[in-house]
N, C-alpha and C positions, 0 to 999 in steps of 0.2 A: 163871743169869749169861750175857750177851751175847757174843758170839765175835766173832774178828776180823773174819769173814765179815759178821755181823750190824751191826758198828761203820760198814765200807766202804759198806756196803748204805745206812745213816743217812747218810751222809756224802755222796754219790753223791743220795740223795734228798731233803737239803738244798739239795745244789747247785745240781737242778733249780729247785727253789723261789726258790732266788736270782736263777735266770737268767730267768725266768720273771717277776718283777718289776725286772727292769734296764732302763733307759731309755736312750736315746740317747747322753744327753748324760752320762750315768752310766758308759757303755763307752768314750766318746772322753775324759774325763776319767780312765781308769781304763786305757787302752791306747793311745792311736792317739797318733803321734808325728810331726809335722813333719818334712817333709827340707827342709835347707838349698837343693836343688836348686829345688823348689816352693814354699818357702815363705821371707817376709822375716823371721820370728821361729821358725825352726826349734829344736825340741826338743819333750817333752811338751804336748798339744793343754790349754788349761785355760779352761771354757768362761765362766770368771768375767773373762775379757778380754774377752769379747763378752756379756754377759748377756741380751740381747736376742734371741740366737739357742736360750736352753736350752728356752723353751718349744714353739718354732719345732720344734726334733729333736725333743722327747717325743712331740708329735701323733703324729712319725711312728713311735714304739715300739709294740711287740705290748702293751703295757700301756692304752692310749688308745683311748678308741670311735671317734675320730675317721677317717674314711674318704680325706678327699681333704684335703689341704694348698697352698695356695696363697701364693705370694713373689712380691707385685711389690714391686721394693726397688731401689737406685742403685748406684754403685758402691764399692767399697775397703770392705764391711761384714761378710766371710765368707760368703755364702751360699753361693762354691763350696764351703768348706771344711765348711760345716754340709752341704752334700748330700755330699759326700767321707763323713763321720761316719756318716751314715743307709749307704751305701754297706758301710761295713768293719762296720757293727752288725749288716745282713741275712747277710754273708758269717759272720760269728763268731759268730751266737746265731738271728736270724731263721728263716733257713732260708728254702728254697721256691725257685720261678722267679722272677727280674728282669728286668724291662727296662728298659735305660738307651736314651732319646732324644734326638743332637744336631742339632741342624740340617739337617748334611748328612753323608753316609757318610764323609767326609772329615776332619770336624771329629772325630765318633766315633773311628775311627781316630787323631787326634793326641792325644785327651783318654785313651784307653786308654793311648796309651805315655809320654806327660808325666804324667798325674796318679792312674788306676788301678795301673799296675803298681809307682812310687812309693809308693802307699798301702799294698801290698799287702809291698812288699819291705821299708820302713818300719815295720810294725806285728808284731811278731813271732808273736801271736797268729794274725792272715793269712796270714802266711808259712807257718804251720805248716799250714794247712786248704788252701793253693793253689797246687798244685805249681807249678815253676820254667818257664817259659816254653820252654825249652831242651829238659827232658827228654819221653823219648818217650813218649806218648799218656797226657801229662798232664792235656789239657782244657784247657788254657791257653794259649787262641788271642789274635789282636788282636781280635776279634769275639765271643768267649767265655772266660768262666769256669767251670767247674766245681770243685765242693768237694763233701765227703760233708752232701747232706742239701739241695743247689740248685744253679743254674747260673742264671748273669746274659748276656743278651744283650746286645749294643750295636749299635745302626743310628743309622742317619739318617731325619729325616723326608721327606727325596726317596726313601726306599726303600720302595715299595708292600709289598712282598713280606720284608720285614723287621718290619714294622707290622701282618700279619694271621697268623702263625706257632701255635705254641703257646700253651694260656693264661700268665698270668702274675698270680703275688699282688703283686707289686711291682713298680709304674711308676715310674720317674723320667725324666720329661719337662724338657729342661732348655732357657733361651734359647727358649720357646716362640713370640715375636713373631717369629723370625726364620726360623719355619717357612715352609715357600711354601703357600700357600692349598690347594694340590691337590696331591698324590703320584699322580696318575694312576687313583687309585682314591675319590678324595673325601676330607676331611679328616685329615690325619695325626694331631691328638690326639684324633680320634672314635676312628680306625680304632687306633690304641696305647692306648684307653680299653677299648674293648669286650673286649681278652685279658685282664681282670679280671673281669668281669662272673660269671661261676662260682665266684670266692672270697666267701665272707660277709665273711671281714676283712680285706679288700682296704688295699693303701696306696698312694697316687697322690699324687707330688708334685710338683707342677708351679711351675718359676719363669723369670721372664723381667726383665729390665730392660724396662719399656713402651716404645710407639712414638707411636701416631698412636693421639688421638681416636677414638670408635668401630670401629677399626680393631683394636687392639691384643686380641690372645687372651689375655695377663695379666690387663688389668684387665676385660674381661668376666666374668673368673672371681671374680674379687673383688668385683665388686659385688653377684655371687651368694650370696658366703659370709658371714659373722659380719662382716667388715669390723674388723680387730682394729688397735687404734693402739696403740704403747708409750706409755705415759704415764709421766713422770718426775716427781720435788718440784721447785718453786723453792725454791735454797739460801738464801731470806732469809723468803718466807712460809709454806713448803712445799705450796704449790696444786700439786695433779697434773693436768700437764697435756702433750700430744704437741709434738713441736717442730716448728715448720713454719718456715718462710724468711721468713714474713710478719712472725715477729717479733725479725727480725736485726736490730741497726743497728747503723751506724758513718757517722765522720766524711766529708766529701767523699772522695772517691779518696784514703781513708786508711783500706787494709784493715786495717790492722795496730790497727786501734781498735775493731773488732768485738768488737761483748758480744750476749748473749741477752735480751730484754726479758718481765718474765713478764706476762703476760692479763693476769694479777689484779691482785697489788700494784704494778707498770710499774715493778719496780725492774729493774734491768742488771745483770748480771754475766756474767764472763771465763768462759772455754772450763776454765779448769783445773777446774771444778767439775765437769765433766761425768762424771769417773772415779765420783765418786759419788753422781749422780742415776743415771745408768746401774744402778750396783748398784741402789737402791733403786727402781727402774721395776716398771714392771707393766704388763700387755697386758692389754688393755680392750676385749670386743667395743662396735662401736657401730652393728651392725644386727641384726636377728632371724638371719637365715641359714635353713639348710635345716635344722642340726641336724647334719651329716653332715661339712660344708667349712668347715674351719677357715683364714680369707685373715690375711694380715699383711701389712702397708706401713710400709716403712723407706726414708729419705732419708739422705743422707749426711751429715747432718746427726749423726747418731746415729754415725758412724764414731769409734772409741777413739780416745785422746789417742796420737799417732806417728803416725796414719793420714792421714786427710783431714780436714784440719784448717777451722775457720771462716772464720779468715782467707786459705785457699787458694780457699775455695767463693766467697768474696766478689772475689775477683781473678780466678777465673775467669768469675766473673759477668759484672765490671766489661770486660771483654776480650769476651765474648759480645753484650754485650744490644743493638748495633748493629749485629749483624751475624745473623738470622733461623736463617740453618742450623747455626752455631755457637749461638745460644740455646736451639734445638730439642734442639740433643745435651746444653745442659747442663740442661738441664728433666728429659730423660727418664735421665740418669747421674746427675744429681745429686740430684736431688729426688724421684727415681724415681715421676715422673708424666707423663702422657700429655701430648702438644703435639695443640694443634688449630689446623687450615690451615686457610684462607679465602681466602687470595690467585690460586691458581691459576682463577680464575673472573673475578679482576678485571685481568688485562691483557691490554690487548687490541689490535689490528693501530695502531686511530686513536689511541692514547696513547700507543703507544710513537713513533708519527711528529708528535708534536705537541710531543716532548720532542727533536728532532734540533738539532744543534749548530753553529755556522761554523768546524769545523776541516778542514784540509786534508788529501784523501786521499793514500794512501801515505807518511806521513810517521809517524812515532812521536812524540807530543805530549809534552810536557812533563809530569812526572809518571811515564813509565813508561820501565821500564829491560828488560823480558822480549816476546817474541816468540816466539808460537806461532801454527800455521796448520793447520786440520781438513778435512780432505778425504774429501768421500761420493763412493762408486762408482755410478753408475747405467748402464744396459746403454749409453748413448749419449754419454757425458758424465761429466764428473768436476766438481764443486762446488766451489771451495776460498775457505776466509772467513781469512783475517790478524787478529789480536788483539792488539794491546802490552798488555801488564799490569804494575800498576805495585803499591808498597805497598799492604798491605789487600787484597789482591785489584781494586782497580778498575782497568777494564779498556774502551779502545776499539776499535771497529770501524775498520778503516784498509784494507780490502780485501776485495772479496767479485768473484769472477768464474764463470763457465762455461765450460770449455773443450769444446766438440762433439766429437765423433770416437770410435773406438771403442779399448777401455781394452785389447783384445790387440794393439795394433800400438804400438810403440817411439817411434813419431813422438808419438804423446798425451805419453806420459811425458815425451819431450825436450820438450815445450810447458811440462809441470809445471816442468823447472827453471829454463827464463829467463824464466818466473813468479813462481816461488817461491824455490829457493834461490840468492840472488843479495843483494848489499846491500842495504841499508834506511835511508833519511835518518832521522834522528832531529833533534827540533825545536833540539838541541841544537850542530848542525852535525857532530855524529858519524856514523858508518854502522854499521849492527846487522847482522848475518845473522840466521835463523830459530834459534831456541833448539831446538826443537821443531816437527817435521810429524809430525802422526797422519794416518796413512790407513784407511779403512775396508777389510777384509780380508774382509768377511761376506757381500760379494755374489757375482755370477757370476765376476771376475776375481782369484779369491784368491790363484794363482800368480803370477798379472803384480805384483799389490802387495807380494809376500812376495819376489820378486826387486828389484823396484824398492827397497824396504826394507833389505835386504840389502847391496846395491851402495850405498847410500847414509847405511849408519848411522853414519857419525864426522861427516855432516853432520845427523843429530838429527833423521833421518827413524825413523820407529818404525810399524810395524802393530799398530794394532789393532780389536778384536770386540767389538761390542755384546753385554750382555747387563744382560735385561728384570727377571732376577729382584732382589724388594728387598731393601736392607740391604747390598748390595755396595758396596766401596769404588770410589771413581769411577775407580782404575786400581787393577789387582790387578799381582801380581807377574808378568815374561814367563817365556814357557816357550817353547824352540826348538820347530820345525814343520816343519825342514825335513830331507827324508827320503833317502834313498839308495834306488840301484834292489831293497838286499835288508832295507830298514825300516829302517835305522838313522838314528839323528839324525844330521845331519852337523854338525863341531867349529863352522864358521863358517857354520851355517844361519842361517836367520832369526825373529827373537823377534816372538812376536806375544802383545799386552796385552790380559785383558777391560777392557773398561770398563762400569762399574755406571751404564747409562741411565737408570734409575727414580734411583738418589740424583744423578746429575749435571743432570739436569731439574728435578726438586724444586729442587734447591739455586739454580739458575738462575734457575726461576720466582719465586722468593721473590727474589731479586736483577731481577727485572724491574719488579716492584714497588714499589723503592726509589723516591722521590723525591728525594730529597737528594744530591747529589755528594758522593763520600769514600770509604769503606769498602764494597766488594760494587757498587759503582753500574756501570753499563751505559753508556756514549756509544756516540751513532751523528751519524755527519756528515748534514747536510743533504742531500747526492747520494743517500743511500740511498733504494731505492726501495719505494711500497707493498706490489708482489710479496714484497719481501726481507721484507717486517715479516708479511705473510700466511703465508707461509713458519715464520716465527719462532713465531708462535701458531697454527698448524695442530693440536697435539696439547691435548688438554686430559686431567684426570684425569676419571674417570668410575666410578662405584660398581657394582662388580659382586659376585653371590654365587656360590659354588662350591658344587659338586653336593649339600655338608652343609649349605648357606645361608651360610656363613662371609662375612661382606662383607668385601671385596679392594677397596683401590685400582687401578687401573692407567690408565696412559696410553693416548689413543686418539688416531687422527689424524681428523680431521672427513674424509667422504667425498667423494671427488673432491680433497683437496688433498695439495699437495706440501710436502714438509716439511725439502728441505735445508738450507735456512739455519738452523734448527734442530740439525739432527746434525750440521754443521758449528761450527758453536758448544759441541755437544757434547764433539766431538773436540780442539775446541782446546785446554778447559778443564782435560780429559783430559790434555793434552799439560803444561798449567802443574802438574799432580799430580806425572806422568812427574819433573818436574824437582823437586820436594817431596822423593821417593825418593829422590834421591840427591847434595842440600845439604840444609842446617842449616835448617828452615822459621825458625828465630830467626833466623839472618842472612842469608838469601837475598837479600831487598832490600838490602842491607847491599852487597855484595858486584856485586850489579849494579849497582846506583846508582855506586856504585864505577869501574868500567870505561868509565862514559861520559866521566870525568875525561882521558881519553886514547883516540885515534882507533885503531881495529882500522886494522890491516895494508890495502890494498887491494889487491884482486885484476888491479888494471888492467883491468877490464871495467866500461864504464860503464851505470851503472843506468839499465835501461827506463825511459820513463814507463809512468804509470798509466791506462790509463784509466778514464773517468767508469764510476760504475752504470751507465748510460741505456745505453749500446755494448753491455753486457754480457747483457743479458735478453732 
């Protein structure tokens, strides 16, 4: 007759057998709680809400023979939560060392504080295994989470040290297309994956929104996989097909009429059928693959009802279709596909010269309502460009000058005051002062730029510093840089703003290709010199390879060429984006156009005449 101990042992063994068969989706459905702080739909996790995530998560289970999972996807599909479910599953069940890699160390820190802590605290079975961060010797720090049988290390792809330490059975590579091409010791993806080579049953999960064709990490990995697509049935004829943008239909400029057309029977149906379609859908491989890598592709067309609708997708497309940079973002984030660029080589100095127009220098033309300046600091001169901006970011070059002198001397900066910080005539008869003057602080005269910006912050003067890393915003958040003798930040110290020069140049070169006036078009006056256009086109995108052989695009300057015209345009465009940080982008042009209805108060200082380009070169 079995004793109580025998029964307990049998129960424990049965529990172990059950755990051995547990999948990630089953664990999530049974244990995962979504926090109201981090989720729009707080409460118990339901895989049925996003049925296309089930197979993706289950491939990450210990029960699956798949070693590598690649997810190339658009936005608002739940891929972040799927990754969080896997993290929880590893902590609660799988065990072993795990590595979580974000694009940067700062992003890893932010994920740890905002998502991982919420995941652990809101899920009881995880909170029991991982000690609170506040407890002594808990093993729960910002970049490390320990529990009985395992440890999770968080790091950034820009940290070579974090990528080459101890071996790891589980590796989560998040947003890989935002990783640097080289972390100092080679390709960060390769370095991270090497840490799992000693484990026969390893799991590597790689996710990202794709970026540029032929340069996208996640796309290249997806193409090496079995390339699974989520096939759903037509509600009319039952034909299985994967959702594609080419099958979306709507009446002219009427997103509310959006329907999906079956590729077989040509019947059109509304989005209300989507829930049933997703429930009855299935993943199908469309390529042989290597047998160890499962690749998944998802567009936002699959987004569940209540998230991203087909109507919203069409609306976004209509707003973006005539602006190449915005369309690129739409293709990447909505369709989950790469963007193919071919414009950079087609922008030439001669081509830009041919499209010059006859409008007066020094006067903001009709259609413009904002004025920004970009200033590039050289060792013996300052290069200054003024750009007038209008609705939909149509822009006019109204000023360019080079002021020669020593940037360490006050008299040179006094000339900047006289040349830039004054009233400018508008074609309406009103007068405007510069909205933003963005000055490069990354050269040999950093302290002088900081002082100039600090003393004139109320006149719109800001210090900027270029950063060529990929995927940085055109302008980031400012940070205090002035310190006293004891190293403490001054209360009224200067602010510096990081400019994503790669992003800005990519955007501006796309617009230089425009041959039709209107949205995003850049206008040049007939007084613009050939030298200016040579400087504006002095850089191009060149294909380079990292030490690991990974291809990357970099902006490179032509030998012995000057590029101040391009740099000043970049800073002026950063100035426009600085305004977006402080005003509602949806109404900013209404506000600026409204101020032209009444003249500004005059400073009683006569406006100085503007010399032509010819006199400044």
